[in-house]
C-alpha positions in Angstrom: 116.4 66.0 17.9 112.6 65.8 17.1 110.4 68.5 16.1 108.5 68.6 19.2 111.9 69.1 21.0 111.6 72.5 20.1 107.9 73.3 21.2 108.2 74.8 24.8 106.3 72.7 28.0 103.0 74.0 28.2 102.8 76.7 31.0 98.6 75.5 31.6 97.4 72.2 32.6 94.9 70.4 30.8 91.1 71.5 31.8 88.7 68.6 31.6 91.1 66.4 30.3 91.5 68.9 27.0 94.9 70.6 26.0 95.4 74.0 26.2 95.3 75.5 22.5 98.9 76.4 21.5 100.2 79.0 19.1 103.4 79.6 17.1 102.9 83.6 15.6 104.1 83.5 12.0 106.7 85.6 10.2 105.5 89.2 9.9 108.2 90.8 7.3 105.8 94.0 6.2 105.0 94.6 10.1 101.4 94.7 9.6 100.8 93.6 13.6 102.7 96.0 15.5 101.1 94.1 18.9 100.1 90.8 19.8 96.2 92.5 20.0 96.5 93.3 16.2 97.8 89.9 15.1 94.9 88.0 17.5 91.9 90.5 15.9 93.1 89.6 12.3 93.2 86.2 12.8 89.7 85.7 14.2 87.7 88.6 12.2 84.7 87.6 11.4 84.1 84.2 13.3 82.8 83.6 16.8 86.3 83.4 18.6 86.9 87.2 18.3 85.2 88.1 20.9 86.0 84.9 23.4 89.9 86.0 22.3 89.4 89.4 23.2 87.7 88.4 26.6 90.6 85.9 26.8 93.0 88.5 26.9 91.5 90.9 29.0 91.4 88.4 31.6 94.7 87.5 31.7 93.9 83.8 30.2 96.6 83.8 27.5 100.2 82.9 28.5 103.4 82.9 26.9 106.4 80.9 27.5 107.3 80.1 31.1 103.7 81.5 32.1 104.3 85.1 31.6 100.6 86.9 30.9 100.0 88.3 27.3 98.1 91.4 26.8 96.5 92.6 23.7 99.1 95.8 23.5 102.8 93.6 24.5 104.6 93.7 21.2 104.3 91.2 18.6 106.9 88.6 18.2 107.4 86.1 15.3 107.8 83.0 16.2 106.7 83.4 19.8 104.4 81.0 21.8 101.2 81.8 23.5 98.7 78.8 25.1 95.1 79.2 26.0 92.0 77.6 26.9 88.8 78.2 25.1 85.4 78.8 27.0 83.3 76.0 26.3 79.5 75.8 26.3 78.6 73.1 28.2 78.0 69.9 26.4 75.1 67.5 27.3 76.4 64.3 29.4 76.4 60.9 27.5 75.0 59.3 30.0 77.0 55.8 29.5 79.9 54.2 30.8 83.1 53.4 28.8 84.5 49.9 29.8 88.1 48.8 30.1 88.6 46.1 27.6 92.5 45.6 27.7 95.1 47.8 29.9 98.5 47.6 30.5 101.9 50.2 30.5 101.6 51.1 27.3 97.9 50.2 25.7 94.5 51.0 26.5 91.8 49.6 24.9 87.8 50.5 25.6 84.6 49.8 24.6 83.1 53.3 23.6 79.5 53.7 23.7 77.0 55.1 21.3 76.8 58.8 21.1 80.3 59.5 22.1 83.0 61.0 20.1 86.3 59.4 20.2 88.1 62.7 20.1 87.4 66.2 20.6 85.5 68.0 17.5 82.9 70.6 16.8 80.5 71.0 19.7 81.6 67.9 21.0 85.0 68.3 23.4 85.0 67.2 27.2 82.2 65.0 26.6 84.7 62.4 24.4 86.2 59.0 24.8 89.6 60.7 25.3 88.9 63.6 27.1 86.4 61.2 29.7 89.1 58.5 30.1 91.9 61.3 30.6 89.8 62.4 33.4 88.5 59.0 34.9 91.8 57.2 34.7 94.2 60.0 35.3 96.1 59.3 32.3 96.7 62.7 31.2 99.1 62.0 27.9 96.8 59.6 27.0 96.3 59.6 22.9 94.1 57.7 20.0 95.5 55.3 17.7 92.8 55.6 15.9 89.1 57.1 15.4 86.0 55.5 15.8 82.5 57.4 14.5 80.3 59.0 17.5 77.3 56.9 16.6 79.2 53.8 16.4 79.7 51.5 19.5 82.8 49.4 20.3 86.7 48.6 20.6 88.8 52.0 20.6 92.5 51.5 21.2 94.9 54.6 23.1 98.4 55.2 23.4 99.5 55.1 26.7 102.9 56.5 27.2 104.0 59.4 24.4 106.8 57.8 22.8 104.7 54.4 21.8 102.0 57.2 20.0 103.4 56.9 17.1 104.1 53.0 17.1 100.2 51.8 17.6 99.0 54.6 15.4 101.3 53.7 12.3 99.3 49.7 13.0 96.4 51.4 11.6 97.6 53.4 9.0 99.5 50.4 7.9 96.5 48.4 7.8 98.1 45.8 10.3 94.8 45.4 12.2 92.5 43.3 11.4 89.0 44.7 12.3 85.6 43.3 12.5 82.3 44.7 13.1 78.7 43.9 13.4 75.5 45.4 12.0 71.6 44.9 11.6 69.7 45.7 9.2 66.7 44.2 7.4 67.2 41.0 6.3 67.0 40.5 2.0 67.3 37.0 0.6 67.5 38.7 -2.6 71.0 40.0 -1.5 73.5 37.7 -2.6 76.1 37.5 0.4 79.0 37.0 1.0 79.9 40.2 -1.0 83.3 42.0 -1.2 81.7 45.8 -2.1 84.4 48.3 -3.5 83.8 51.9 -4.4 85.4 55.6 -4.3 84.0 57.2 -1.2 85.4 60.7 -0.6 84.6 62.9 2.5 83.5 67.2 1.3 84.1 69.1 4.4 81.0 70.6 5.7 78.8 68.1 4.6 77.6 65.3 6.4 77.4 63.1 4.3 80.3 61.1 2.5 79.7 61.0 -1.6 80.5 58.0 -3.8 81.9 58.5 -7.4 80.5 55.6 -9.4 83.3 56.5 -12.5 86.4 56.7 -10.2 89.1 53.6 -8.9 87.4 52.6 -5.7 89.2 53.3 -2.3 86.8 51.7 0.0 86.7 47.9 0.6 84.2 45.7 2.8 83.6 42.2 3.3 79.6 41.9 4.2 78.7 38.5 5.4 75.1 37.6 6.9 75.6 35.4 10.5 72.4 35.4 11.4 68.5 35.8 10.5 65.7 36.7 12.9 62.4 37.8 12.5 63.3 39.8 9.3 66.4 41.4 10.7 70.1 40.2 9.6 72.8 40.3 11.7 75.9 41.3 9.7 79.7 40.8 10.0 81.2 43.6 8.3 85.1 43.5 7.8 86.6 46.8 6.6 90.0 46.3 4.4 90.0 50.0 4.1 89.3 52.7 6.2 87.2 55.8 4.9 84.5 57.8 6.7 81.4 55.9 6.8 82.7 53.4 4.8 80.5 50.4 6.4 77.7 52.6 6.5 77.6 53.6 3.1 78.4 50.1 1.9 75.3 48.4 3.9 73.1 51.4 2.2 74.1 50.8 -1.4 73.2 47.0 -0.9 70.2 48.2 0.1 70.7 46.8 3.7 70.8 50.7 5.4 71.8 49.9 9.4 69.2 50.2 11.6 69.5 53.8 13.3 71.1 55.6 10.6 70.3 59.1 10.5 72.8 59.7 7.6 72.3 56.8 4.9 70.3 56.4 2.8 68.7 59.9 3.7 70.0 62.8 5.8 67.6 63.1 8.9 68.2 66.4 9.5 68.7 68.0 12.7 68.7 66.0 16.0 68.4 66.4 19.3 71.8 65.7 21.3 69.9 64.7 24.0 68.2 62.2 22.4 70.2 58.8 23.0 67.2 56.4 21.7 67.7 54.1 19.2 71.7 54.1 18.8 73.1 53.4 15.3 73.2 49.4 15.3 77.1 49.0 14.4 79.2 47.5 16.5 83.3 47.3 16.6 83.6 44.0 17.8 86.9 42.8 17.5 90.6 43.9 17.2 93.5 41.5 16.4 97.2 42.8 16.0 100.8 42.1 17.1 101.9 44.8 19.5 104.3 46.6 17.8 106.0 47.8 21.2 105.9 44.5 22.9 105.3 41.7 20.2 102.3 40.3 22.0 99.8 38.7 20.0 96.1 40.6 20.4 92.6 39.5 20.3 90.2 41.8 21.8 86.5 41.7 21.8 83.9 43.8 22.5 81.6 43.2 25.6 78.7 45.2 24.1 75.7 44.1 22.5 73.4 45.6 19.9 70.0 46.2 21.2 67.5 45.3 18.1 69.0 42.1 17.7 68.6 41.2 21.7 65.6 43.4 22.5 63.8 44.6 19.4 61.1 46.0 20.7 63.0 48.3 23.3 65.0 49.4 20.7 62.3 51.0 18.6 60.5 52.3 21.9 64.0 53.8 22.8 64.3 52.0 26.0 67.8 51.7 27.1 69.7 49.2 26.4 70.5 46.7 29.1 74.5 46.5 28.4 74.7 50.4 28.7 
């Protein structure tokens, strides 16, 4: 029997495509928490969630197994389960559609627009591809097979059925998906291409930019090719052989060819207005090729999006909305 089969069904439905928070109460051998409220107060002490949790308990919005309403004064039950929905602040809507590229009974592949996160994280929760697709397509069990940076547009794969989720996620974990990206950056004839770029990239929690260690064994590898040149710009084909955070952006910047619109590399731009959707990062997940692990079907999927700076450089520079958005 799987571990997940021991988890009771959630007594709360999704809200705006977001699952309720699920929590299992830890053991309490020393009897520190005589009542539920004592544990939750300690757990959230010193965080913004402390007042919110107190409000949820007072309003009867914290539920136990079977939908039983839990109160702060209820006895603490080690190993017990509870569920609740956090109060989320309003999010600026990302004013671009998500286009379906492929859909069958098991698999969904979409073109994610720039500025839309793939999954809930930080201040981006309901305005994410996952939450929006669950709502727009009425697919509450939808789950991501991989993730794409919020600033990057292009192809993202989702599993429709929970029983297939692991198989599709394993495709990416085992690097059995051939991915190609397209990027627009300055053209420098002094940079010899094609080139295989290798470096060690580490993501530090709480820090926006990743860190490269020139003395460490490389853990990130990207093939960079020049596909075309136009008016001082290059259109680059990027093939990642690994999947480190910000890998392509870091490697292009390291070549002296930072991708147009990058607010982090080579220099962090500082605070960004979350409602400013001008001059998107000119990076696109162009294609995915793989053998479907469930059906055995060979797929090669192409994005229908284009990079604005290549087709309409003046429009991108002045912040005019791209045509395909």
